[in-house]
FIMI-558276 format. One line per field, with one value per residue: residue number from 0; residue in three letters; x, y, z of N, C-alpha, C in turn. Coordinates in steps of 0.001 Angstrom, whole numbers. Atoms other than C-alpha are relative to their C-alpha. Last residue first. Layout:
N
nr	[NUM; ...]
rest	[Ala; ...]
neast	[X; ...]
nnorth	[Y; ...]
nup	[Z; ...]
caeast	[X; ...]
canorth	[Y; ...]
caup	[Z; ...]
ceast	[X; ...]
cnorth	[Y; ...]
cup	[Z; ...]
END
This chain:
262
nr	[261; 260; 259; 258; 257; 256; 255; 254; 253; 252; 251; 250; 249; 248; 247; 246; 245; 244; 243; 242; 241; 240; 239; 238; 237; 236; 235; 234; 233; 232; 231; 230; 229; 228; 227; 226; 225; 224; 223; 222; 221; 220; 219; 218; 217; 216; 215; 214; 213; 212; 211; 210; 209; 208; 207; 206; 205; 204; 203; 202; 201; 200; 199; 198; 197; 196; 195; 194; 193; 192; 191; 190; 189; 188; 187; 186; 185; 184; 183; 182; 181; 180; 179; 178; 177; 176; 175; 174; 173; 172; 171; 170; 169; 168; 167; 166; 165; 164; 163; 162; 161; 160; 159; 158; 157; 156; 155; 154; 153; 152; 151; 150; 149; 148; 147; 146; 145; 144; 143; 142; 141; 140; 139; 138; 137; 136; 135; 134; 133; 132; 131; 130; 129; 128; 127; 126; 125; 124; 123; 122; 121; 120; 119; 118; 117; 116; 115; 114; 113; 112; 111; 110; 109; 108; 107; 106; 105; 104; 103; 102; 101; 100; 99; 98; 97; 96; 95; 94; 93; 92; 91; 90; 89; 88; 87; 86; 85; 84; 83; 82; 81; 80; 79; 78; 77; 76; 75; 74; 73; 72; 71; 70; 69; 68; 67; 66; 65; 64; 63; 62; 61; 60; 59; 58; 57; 56; 55; 54; 53; 52; 51; 50; 49; 48; 47; 46; 45; 44; 43; 42; 41; 40; 39; 38; 37; 36; 35; 34; 33; 32; 31; 30; 29; 28; 27; 26; 25; 24; 23; 22; 21; 20; 19; 18; 17; 16; 15; 14; 13; 12; 11; 10; 9; 8; 7; 6; 5; 4; 3; 2; 1; 0]
rest	[Ile; Asp; Met; Pro; Ile; Asp; Gly; Lys; Ser; Gln; Lys; Glu; Arg; Ser; Glu; Val; Trp; Ala; Lys; Asn; Ile; Thr; Arg; Lys; Met; Glu; Asp; Asp; Gly; Glu; Ala; Tyr; Met; Lys; Lys; Leu; Leu; Asn; Met; Leu; Gly; Glu; Ser; Pro; Asp; Ser; Thr; Asp; Tyr; Ala; Ala; Lys; Glu; Lys; Glu; Lys; Ser; Glu; Lys; Glu; Val; Gln; Thr; Leu; Cys; Glu; Trp; Lys; Glu; Glu; Gln; Lys; Lys; Arg; Cys; Met; Val; Leu; Val; Thr; Asp; Thr; Lys; Ile; Lys; Arg; Ser; Ser; Gly; Glu; Val; Ser; Ile; Pro; Lys; Leu; Leu; Asn; Asn; Phe; Thr; Met; Thr; Tyr; Asn; Lys; Gly; Asn; Leu; Asn; Lys; Val; Leu; Leu; Asp; Phe; Ser; Arg; Glu; Thr; Phe; Asn; Val; Gln; Val; Asn; Glu; Ala; Pro; Leu; Lys; Gln; Val; Gly; Ser; Leu; Ser; Ile; Tyr; Ile; Lys; Ile; Phe; Lys; Asp; Ser; Gln; Asp; Trp; Ala; Tyr; Asn; Asn; Ile; Lys; Val; Thr; Tyr; Gly; Gly; Leu; Ser; Ser; Lys; Glu; Glu; Glu; Val; Val; Asp; Lys; Pro; Lys; Pro; Pro; Pro; Gln; Asn; Lys; Ile; Glu; Leu; Glu; Leu; Lys; His; Lys; Glu; Thr; Met; Leu; Val; Asp; Arg; Leu; Arg; Lys; Arg; Thr; Ala; Lys; Thr; Leu; Leu; Glu; Asn; Ile; Glu; Gln; Leu; Asp; Lys; Gln; Leu; Glu; Glu; Arg; Ala; Ala; Ala; Met; Asp; Arg; Ala; Ala; Ala; Gly; Arg; Arg; Cys; Arg; Ser; Gly; Arg; Gly; Arg; Gln; Phe; Arg; Gly; Ala; Glu; Arg; Gly; Ala; Cys; Ala; Gly; Arg; Thr; Gly; Arg; Phe; His; Arg; Arg; Ala; Ala; Gly; Ala; Ala; Met]
neast	[771; 1262; 1162; 975; 1315; 462; -55; -1311; -1009; 169; -531; -1461; -566; 147; -1020; -1311; -52; -197; -1360; -916; 108; -585; -1457; -463; 87; -1072; -1279; -337; -851; 806; 1131; -510; -536; 1144; 677; -789; 172; 1346; -17; -687; 893; 1043; -566; -89; -1359; -889; -626; -13; -1178; -1193; -483; -635; -1268; -931; -384; -947; -1256; -669; -455; -1168; -1108; -540; 619; 1366; 14; -1398; -297; -946; -1342; -967; -624; 982; -418; 234; 523; -56; 869; -309; 1140; -162; -912; -692; -742; -681; 33; -1067; 457; -1056; -806; 827; 473; 1443; 396; 1334; 1018; -608; -545; -618; 636; -725; 645; -907; 498; -1047; 591; -405; 160; -868; -908; -101; 439; 98; 204; 146; -267; 707; -496; -1445; -665; 453; -662; 825; -739; 771; -1000; -1061; 370; -234; 1215; 980; 881; 1005; 1138; 1280; 60; 567; -174; -279; -40; -776; 196; -1089; 63; 1268; 556; 286; 1076; -250; 1003; -615; 857; -695; -947; -780; -54; -1329; 48; -1169; -1279; -648; -427; 805; -235; -1360; -57; 674; -913; -1063; 589; 84; -1278; -949; -115; -948; -1397; -373; -467; 1128; 410; -1006; 169; 1219; -294; -842; 802; 903; -798; -250; 1288; 295; -843; 471; 1292; -278; -514; 1115; 934; 1282; -84; 1072; -381; -1269; 233; 524; -1104; -893; 680; -159; -1402; -203; 689; -808; -1176; 424; 244; -1303; -590; 741; -403; -1375; 31; 579; -1024; -1036; 546; -7; -1386; -446; 626; -651; -1323; 194; 313; -1237; -894; 525; -253; -1432; -329; 550; -874; -1251; 278; 203; -1312; -683; 642; -414; -1384; -21; 581; -978; -1116; 475; 86; -1366; -529; 618; -596; -1353; 140; 356]
nnorth	[-1049; -198; 369; -1029; 564; 987; 1361; 585; -731; 351; 1350; -70; -591; 974; 1029; -582; -194; 1326; 420; -786; 537; 1342; -150; -493; 1098; 931; -547; -1298; -59; -8; -924; -1366; -350; -177; -1238; -1123; -50; -523; -1420; -675; 24; -987; -1330; -303; -455; 1131; -46; 1376; 710; -849; 38; 1306; 10; -887; 669; 1076; -619; -505; 1140; 584; -949; 267; -674; -447; -1400; -387; -1275; -912; 114; 275; 1293; 739; 374; 1416; 141; 1386; 110; 1151; 373; 582; -848; -1035; 557; -1027; 241; -623; -731; -852; 750; 463; -1161; 92; 395; -364; 951; 979; 1142; 986; 242; 987; 546; 862; 698; 783; 1061; 142; -1248; -1026; 667; -670; -1368; -61; -1340; -57; -1303; -341; -1132; -182; 1249; 407; 980; 244; 540; 479; 741; -932; -645; 892; 744; -671; -830; 859; 182; -325; -18; -1307; -412; -1439; -511; -1238; -741; -963; -1438; -629; 587; 1406; 705; 1435; 915; 1323; 1145; 1113; 614; 1083; 1166; 577; 1366; 333; 311; -1123; 195; -814; -1411; -363; -48; -1234; -1106; 67; -487; -1445; -653; -25; -1281; -932; 151; -1112; -1185; -916; -517; -988; -1168; -694; -626; -1171; -1024; -579; -832; -1262; -695; -537; -1177; -1065; -467; -852; -1280; -693; -539; 718; 1205; 981; 974; 623; 923; 1245; 682; 545; 1160; 1096; 423; 782; 1290; 788; 463; 1077; 1181; 541; 662; 1250; 957; 419; 889; 1278; 730; 444; 1129; 1178; 431; 611; 1323; 919; 345; 896; 1331; 567; 329; 1197; 1155; 300; 634; 1351; 840; 237; 971; 1318; 533; 414; 1233; 1110; 329; 678; 1336; 845; 288; 985; 1299; 499; 456; 1290; 1011; 293; 816; 1362]
nup	[-647; 718; -839; -397; 278; -973; 561; -300; 778; 1406; 194; -156; 1203; 1076; -213; 327; 1447; 590; -313; 838; 1362; 23; -69; 1303; 965; -330; 464; -587; -1182; -1220; 116; 75; -1318; -899; 396; -515; -1440; -269; 313; -1100; -1151; 274; -252; -1425; -291; 276; 1319; 514; -511; 110; 1384; 228; -743; 697; 1247; -314; -415; 1197; 791; -672; 194; 1326; 1145; -228; -436; -206; 631; -626; 571; -1061; 242; 794; 1351; 289; 1363; 479; 1171; 855; 847; 1340; 792; -764; -1117; -786; -1441; -774; -1189; -576; -966; -1128; -762; -235; -1357; -505; 450; 896; -731; 895; 1294; 808; 1187; 763; 1183; 669; 810; 1404; 731; -597; -937; -1301; -261; -1463; -542; -1454; -600; -1241; -787; 166; 374; 1329; 860; 1177; 1148; 1141; 785; 408; 1262; 1150; 353; 849; -829; -626; 912; -618; -1458; -349; -1396; -66; -1366; -45; -1249; -40; -223; 369; 1218; -248; 679; -90; 517; 165; -298; -648; 930; -614; 879; 182; 520; 808; -629; -653; -1380; -900; 266; -379; -1455; -404; 264; -1001; -1244; 94; -277; 1116; 691; -608; 440; 901; -716; -194; 1311; 412; -872; 420; 1299; -223; -682; 1008; 902; -706; -102; 1325; 229; -896; 519; 1164; -497; -649; 992; -47; 843; -219; -1026; 400; 1112; -560; -683; 1030; 583; -960; -2; 1213; -172; -933; 739; 897; -827; -402; 1169; 217; -1042; 288; 1168; -416; -773; 944; 767; -870; -181; 1254; 111; -952; 536; 1146; -515; -528; 1119; 657; -872; 4; 1267; -6; -831; 737; 1059; -601; -374; 1231; 465; -864; 327; 1310; -166; -699; 906; 988; -685; -210; 1295; 304; -875; 500; 1211; -410]
caeast	[96344; 97643; 101168; 103941; 106852; 109949; 111179; 112060; 109103; 106702; 108007; 107458; 103937; 102955; 104370; 102291; 99107; 99677; 100121; 96931; 94988; 96243; 95537; 91977; 91336; 92593; 90373; 87233; 86151; 83123; 84803; 88121; 86497; 84435; 87505; 89373; 86572; 86532; 90310; 90047; 87436; 89657; 92616; 90531; 89601; 86469; 84374; 81888; 82816; 80517; 77896; 77549; 76924; 74290; 72557; 72601; 70995; 68324; 67424; 67274; 64951; 62681; 62167; 62714; 65769; 66694; 63082; 62576; 59440; 56010; 53888; 51424; 53710; 51998; 53573; 54013; 54867; 56306; 56264; 58790; 59365; 57627; 55522; 52819; 51826; 50943; 48958; 49102; 46771; 44076; 46556; 48352; 51806; 53245; 57024; 60027; 58015; 57512; 56854; 57743; 56588; 57436; 55862; 56289; 54249; 55715; 54576; 55956; 54200; 51329; 50493; 52339; 51744; 53063; 52476; 52667; 53508; 53177; 49728; 48502; 48721; 47828; 49364; 48083; 49464; 47404; 44322; 46004; 46149; 49789; 51741; 53295; 55050; 57241; 60506; 60038; 62097; 60743; 60918; 59864; 58741; 58198; 55876; 55003; 58243; 59812; 61451; 63582; 63828; 65494; 64587; 66076; 64687; 61545; 60338; 59536; 56450; 56340; 52980; 49527; 48557; 46709; 49393; 49417; 45626; 45731; 48350; 46112; 43182; 45330; 46353; 42823; 41280; 40569; 37395; 34209; 33692; 31629; 34755; 36081; 32832; 32948; 36571; 35698; 32789; 34906; 37638; 35108; 33906; 37505; 38324; 35376; 36272; 39926; 38814; 36671; 39450; 42085; 45556; 45528; 48892; 48626; 44956; 45862; 48062; 45241; 42823; 45336; 45619; 41839; 41504; 44158; 42323; 39063; 40769; 42186; 38758; 37220; 39957; 39425; 35652; 36056; 38436; 35934; 33111; 35210; 35917; 32227; 31245; 33802; 32519; 28912; 29908; 31589; 28491; 26169; 28393; 28456; 24647; 24135; 26524; 24610; 21262; 22643; 24012; 20592; 18892; 21388; 20845; 17055; 17329; 19710; 17364; 14293; 16179; 17164; 13549; 12290; 14784; 13701; 10027; 10883]
canorth	[-67047; -70382; -70023; -69999; -72474; -70330; -68674; -65372; -63594; -66255; -65898; -62113; -62555; -64941; -62567; -59708; -61819; -63004; -59390; -58302; -61156; -60183; -56484; -57301; -59443; -56664; -54091; -56215; -58990; -59177; -58224; -59848; -63079; -63187; -62611; -65281; -67802; -66995; -67473; -70817; -71995; -70870; -72726; -75904; -75804; -77905; -75267; -75365; -72084; -69667; -72388; -72814; -69108; -69096; -72151; -70590; -67378; -69342; -71288; -68153; -66487; -69549; -69167; -71118; -73274; -76936; -78020; -81717; -83468; -84123; -82460; -79682; -78545; -76956; -73601; -73144; -69622; -69635; -66275; -66039; -64143; -66978; -68839; -67718; -70258; -69651; -71638; -73557; -76465; -74339; -72433; -75615; -74750; -74618; -74856; -72525; -69673; -66781; -64091; -64033; -60877; -59753; -56928; -55483; -52688; -50602; -49216; -52120; -54545; -52617; -54914; -57972; -58581; -61649; -62053; -65411; -66637; -69383; -70929; -67883; -67283; -64215; -64212; -62040; -61396; -58648; -60929; -63169; -60328; -59437; -60774; -63640; -61065; -59976; -59885; -60727; -63605; -64973; -68755; -70093; -73738; -75521; -78425; -81971; -83986; -81606; -78275; -75600; -71837; -68955; -65268; -61804; -59333; -58041; -54693; -52245; -50007; -46894; -45758; -45979; -48634; -47491; -48688; -52144; -52405; -51485; -54182; -56741; -55603; -55967; -59474; -60773; -61266; -64853; -66414; -66391; -69889; -72334; -74088; -74415; -76111; -78448; -79374; -79965; -82269; -84184; -84683; -85932; -88579; -89501; -89864; -92178; -94273; -94448; -95721; -98431; -99430; -99834; -98533; -94952; -93125; -91113; -90495; -88973; -86384; -85498; -85102; -82811; -80582; -80457; -79376; -76686; -75443; -75283; -73271; -70822; -70329; -69610; -67060; -65285; -65236; -63826; -61128; -60073; -59989; -57832; -55351; -55195; -54652; -51861; -50180; -50379; -48928; -46009; -45369; -45610; -43207; -40755; -40938; -40278; -37351; -35868; -36331; -34669; -31769; -31280; -31289; -28777; -26464; -26609; -25827; -22928; -21512; -21802; -20081; -17236; -16859; -16737; -13999; -11965; -12262; -11100]
caup	[16513; 15247; 16629; 14089; 14099; 14110; 10925; 12604; 10915; 12223; 15754; 15614; 14199; 17026; 19651; 18187; 18212; 21787; 22906; 21133; 22774; 26243; 25684; 24536; 27618; 29914; 28197; 28658; 26320; 23993; 20715; 21616; 22769; 19560; 17407; 19364; 18706; 15010; 14857; 16637; 14120; 11256; 12765; 13020; 9291; 8637; 10360; 13262; 14942; 13075; 12547; 16327; 16791; 14043; 15556; 19028; 17737; 15849; 19002; 21148; 18628; 18591; 22306; 25536; 24844; 24201; 24780; 25551; 24372; 25856; 23190; 23951; 26751; 29753; 30590; 34355; 35522; 39050; 40852; 43667; 46935; 48850; 46280; 43889; 41242; 37604; 35079; 31805; 30990; 29347; 27174; 26072; 24766; 21239; 20696; 20926; 22357; 19941; 22545; 26243; 28043; 31581; 33573; 37070; 38689; 41494; 44875; 46906; 44562; 42991; 40087; 38814; 35088; 33257; 29528; 27734; 24254; 21596; 22190; 24108; 27845; 29956; 33430; 36290; 39767; 41427; 41467; 44068; 46587; 47302; 50288; 48269; 46071; 48990; 47036; 43369; 41905; 38617; 38006; 34603; 34416; 31093; 31791; 30763; 30692; 33192; 32530; 34122; 33945; 35719; 35488; 35161; 32613; 34333; 32941; 35746; 35787; 38007; 39298; 37780; 35318; 32197; 29771; 31338; 31159; 27471; 26858; 28565; 26409; 23289; 24366; 24579; 28009; 28907; 27462; 29552; 31024; 28989; 27667; 31221; 32292; 29292; 30013; 33675; 32838; 30287; 32910; 35476; 33030; 32203; 35906; 36501; 33437; 34573; 37979; 36422; 34032; 36769; 35746; 37050; 37053; 33827; 34574; 37945; 36220; 33828; 36755; 38497; 35439; 35116; 38750; 38237; 35137; 37090; 39850; 37285; 35706; 39126; 39926; 36600; 37130; 40668; 39428; 36746; 39324; 41674; 38884; 37924; 41577; 41950; 38792; 40047; 43413; 41686; 39602; 42646; 44614; 41704; 41268; 44970; 44897; 41960; 43805; 46929; 44924; 43322; 46738; 48095; 45103; 45569; 49296; 48642; 46005; 48287; 51110; 48752; 47557; 51145; 51934; 48905; 49892; 53385]
ceast	[-374; -856; -1261; -1080; -1065; -1369; -369; 123; 1400; 1066; -64; 635; 1528; 629; -56; 1097; 1374; 126; 314; 1453; 940; -19; 693; 1514; 532; 31; 1163; 1378; 221; 831; -770; -1155; 490; 463; -1178; -626; 753; -256; -1361; 22; 600; -999; -1021; 539; 95; 1452; 908; 538; 117; 1261; 1281; 592; 744; 1367; 996; 487; 1062; 1342; 769; 571; 1279; 1202; 682; -679; -1462; 147; 1470; 177; 890; 1364; 1098; 513; -1149; 375; -134; -702; 187; -1031; 467; -1354; 179; 1037; 687; 636; 785; -188; 1186; -565; 1088; 834; -773; -436; -1523; -220; -1354; -1032; 465; 704; 746; -805; 932; -795; 1093; -619; 1122; -815; 409; -21; 1002; 778; 223; -267; -185; -152; -235; 459; -678; 544; 1514; 787; -614; 778; -995; 936; -749; 1100; 1040; -300; 245; -1288; -1085; -992; -1102; -1221; -1377; -233; -524; 55; 396; -127; 927; -263; 1333; 13; -1210; -539; -144; -1135; 478; -1079; 852; -991; 674; 893; 926; -108; 1397; -67; 1051; 1318; 611; 410; -769; 220; 1382; 27; -611; 971; 1031; -630; -100; 1199; 968; 119; 910; 1459; 264; 373; -1108; -397; 997; -207; -1206; 294; 804; -871; -886; 796; 175; -1325; -292; 790; -546; -1300; 270; 440; -1114; -1007; -1324; 131; -1033; 415; 1279; -238; -453; 1176; 890; -671; 203; 1429; 226; -621; 906; 1180; -433; -174; 1330; 586; -697; 471; 1400; -20; -513; 1083; 1031; -509; 96; 1432; 431; -574; 725; 1332; -167; -235; 1276; 898; -504; 304; 1469; 321; -492; 933; 1250; -271; -125; 1361; 677; -594; 498; 1406; 17; -515; 1029; 1133; -446; -15; 1405; 530; -558; 660; 1357; -139]
cnorth	[1037; 1000; 306; -572; 999; -531; -1057; -1437; -575; 675; -412; -1362; 67; 516; -1055; -1047; 532; 100; -1356; -430; 743; -582; -1354; 176; 445; -1170; -960; 446; 1407; 192; 130; 1015; 1443; 410; 288; 1335; 1175; 137; 639; 1509; 711; 66; 1098; 1393; 371; 345; -1209; 8; -1427; -742; 805; -72; -1307; -16; 845; -693; -1054; 626; 460; -1159; -540; 897; -379; 560; 434; 1457; 335; 1265; 1073; -295; -204; -1383; -710; -290; -1492; -100; -1393; -68; -1127; -191; -495; 700; 1142; -670; 1106; -319; 706; 821; 812; -696; -453; 1176; -73; -505; 383; -952; -1076; -1120; -1098; -229; -983; -599; -876; -759; -703; -1102; -52; 1294; 1031; -810; 410; 1454; -101; 1456; -102; 1375; 48; 1185; 152; -1260; -15; -903; -276; -519; -703; -678; 1011; 692; -804; -815; 696; 784; -847; -261; 425; 22; 1420; 414; 1481; 591; 1219; 889; 702; 1523; 789; -566; -1419; -684; -1447; -927; -1272; -1108; -1241; -635; -1049; -1218; -482; -1465; -411; -430; 1275; -147; 898; 1501; 428; 154; 1325; 1158; -3; 613; 1518; 855; -100; 1266; 975; -129; 1125; 1245; 1035; 635; 1100; 1268; 788; 734; 1288; 1096; 693; 962; 1363; 765; 644; 1289; 1150; 547; 953; 1381; 812; 666; -760; -1175; -1113; -1095; -702; -1042; -1324; -749; -670; -1278; -1186; -524; -897; -1373; -840; -580; -1190; -1266; -651; -770; -1342; -1044; -517; -992; -1369; -793; -544; -1226; -1253; -516; -700; -1408; -971; -426; -1007; -1400; -642; -429; -1282; -1238; -386; -739; -1437; -912; -334; -1058; -1384; -616; -519; -1313; -1170; -434; -794; -1427; -915; -395; -1097; -1365; -560; -561; -1379; -1080; -385; -931]
cup	[-1041; 749; -804; 897; 467; -397; 1001; -526; 228; -861; -1455; -228; 65; -1293; -1107; 138; -431; -1521; -636; 201; -943; -1411; -93; -22; -1360; -985; 253; -505; 521; 1266; 1307; -13; 22; 1399; 921; -366; 605; 1488; 268; -222; 1194; 1160; -267; 280; 1479; 312; -174; -1432; -528; 421; -166; -1404; -221; 673; -795; -1269; 297; 332; -1237; -816; 634; -287; -1306; -1256; 78; 415; 262; -828; 606; -616; 1038; -349; -724; -1460; -316; -1349; -584; -1122; -918; -680; -1434; -874; 751; 1204; 689; 1479; 646; 1157; 669; 1074; 1236; 867; 68; 1425; 589; -593; -979; 766; -760; -1272; -700; -1163; -610; -1175; -765; -673; -1457; -818; 493; 1033; 1455; 377; 1505; 415; 1495; 483; 1359; 809; -109; -356; -1395; -957; -1116; -1094; -1131; -806; -474; -1323; -1272; -101; -812; 860; 628; -860; 495; 1508; 199; 1463; -27; 1403; 16; 1209; -255; 50; -498; -1309; 517; -764; 69; -558; -85; 367; 583; -1062; 618; -911; -349; -419; -1007; 593; 551; 1460; 952; -154; 467; 1512; 429; -172; 1109; 1240; -51; 312; -1162; -838; 715; -392; -996; 795; 137; -1331; -355; 824; -506; -1306; 181; 622; -1030; -883; 658; 7; -1356; -245; 844; -598; -1159; 489; 646; -929; -42; -976; 176; 984; -440; -1091; 604; 619; -1042; -508; 939; -78; -1211; 220; 898; -773; -865; 838; 372; -1180; -203; 1005; -335; -1159; 428; 724; -970; -746; 849; 123; -1278; -118; 910; -587; -1114; 545; 483; -1151; -653; 839; -74; -1276; 20; 787; -798; -1037; 602; 308; -1260; -442; 843; -362; -1286; 172; 653; -953; -960; 672; 157; -1299; -264; 840; -546; -1203]
END
């Protein structure tokens, strides 16, 4: 009987310990969920403030009455102060850490379209069904010369896009993203209202090098450079055509005919 009582006491003690461990686990998991929800709420609040500030700035460009402009300026200063007091956006290394910790398959986005207005650079990314995701699953981190897009758990995949070394500085506070049907629109607010000829500094340098290769004082040299590029980038049919034209040009030259500049 003493042995039986001891076994019952042991089972009761073990059950109580297991209950306490389960309680601690549930409290820990709940705490993590609450922290995640709080972070999402802060990000959403910051985005709403930035949208309000953007709209105030647009109204200021249209307002002509002094009294109205004074009211708008007062509201603008309030919003700027409120944004300043918000927790700063996550640094890039934290964003990269989040990307590396994502579960599932991650796809790098390479296809996009872009446009611009006087105030914004607009990048359009097509993603089927993106409008069905929770807003916190579509995140954009801006710096003065870059942005990172992260779309989480869209049809079982994660999607990322990074633009570094933008052609000109952008306003972090004035930039935002919009979710439309099957499309994410990234809006980079220009610091200076001037036209961009391309999106990144790398693109600009590449175009300048290509232009220099064909911008020569000798027209035949420019044509030769163009044909070399066509040959290097062309398919088999293009290469056969260029080779044939070259042979015919050499034959005419050997016969004393007027040579073709090929």
